[in-house]
C-alpha positions as a LaTeX table, in Angstrom:
\begin{tabular}{lrrr}
\hline
Residue & $x$ (\AA) & $y$ (\AA) & $z$ (\AA) \\
\hline
Unk1 & $-28.25$ & 21.12 & 15.33 \\
Unk2 & $-29.48$ & 24.71 & 15.31 \\
Unk3 & $-32.97$ & 25.67 & 14.22 \\
Unk4 & $-31.65$ & 28.99 & 12.89 \\
Unk5 & $-33.53$ & 31.08 & 15.43 \\
Unk6 & $-30.57$ & 32.77 & 17.12 \\
Unk7 & $-28.49$ & 35.63 & 15.80 \\
Unk8 & $-24.95$ & 34.93 & 14.70 \\
Unk9 & $-23.32$ & 31.84 & 13.30 \\
Unk10 & $-24.87$ & 28.41 & 13.22 \\
Unk11 & $-23.12$ & 25.49 & 14.90 \\
Unk12 & $-21.91$ & 24.30 & 11.49 \\
Unk13 & $-20.59$ & 27.76 & 10.62 \\
Unk14 & $-18.74$ & 28.02 & 13.95 \\
Unk15 & $-17.22$ & 24.59 & 13.39 \\
Unk16 & $-16.15$ & 25.50 & 9.85 \\
Unk17 & $-14.68$ & 28.78 & 11.12 \\
Unk18 & $-12.62$ & 26.89 & 13.73 \\
Unk19 & $-11.39$ & 24.50 & 11.03 \\
Unk20 & $-10.41$ & 27.37 & 8.74 \\
Unk21 & $-8.64$ & 29.21 & 11.56 \\
Unk22 & $-6.70$ & 26.04 & 12.41 \\
Unk23 & $-5.77$ & 25.55 & 8.76 \\
Unk24 & $-4.78$ & 29.21 & 8.44 \\
Unk25 & $-2.52$ & 28.92 & 11.51 \\
Unk26 & $-0.86$ & 25.80 & 10.08 \\
Unk27 & $-0.33$ & 27.43 & 6.67 \\
Unk28 & 1.22 & 30.52 & 8.30 \\
Unk29 & 3.63 & 28.30 & 10.25 \\
Unk30 & 4.54 & 26.38 & 7.11 \\
Unk31 & 5.12 & 29.64 & 5.23 \\
Unk32 & 7.47 & 30.87 & 7.96 \\
Unk33 & 9.42 & 27.60 & 7.80 \\
Unk34 & 9.70 & 27.89 & 4.01 \\
Unk35 & 10.85 & 31.52 & 4.25 \\
Unk36 & 13.54 & 30.53 & 6.76 \\
Unk37 & 14.64 & 27.62 & 4.55 \\
Unk38 & 14.76 & 29.87 & 1.47 \\
Unk39 & 16.89 & 32.41 & 3.35 \\
Unk40 & 19.21 & 29.65 & 4.56 \\
Unk41 & 19.69 & 28.22 & 1.08 \\
Unk42 & 20.14 & 31.68 & $-0.42$ \\
Unk43 & 23.02 & 32.26 & 1.99 \\
Unk44 & 24.48 & 28.86 & 1.10 \\
Unk45 & 24.26 & 29.65 & $-2.61$ \\
Unk46 & 25.90 & 33.04 & $-2.15$ \\
Unk47 & 28.71 & 31.51 & $-0.13$ \\
Unk48 & 27.87 & 33.66 & 2.87 \\
Unk49 & 27.89 & 30.70 & 5.24 \\
\hline
\end{tabular}
């Protein structure tokens, strides 16, 4: 555990940042999948496929 004597982020803050970056990456991937699915179903509904 850090004593808070160094500049920058604490160990806990760095860990939380990594967790948030991982979650952000996952959410972006999920959003892209949902966009692709929505486009697919929109084409199906319009009879384009």
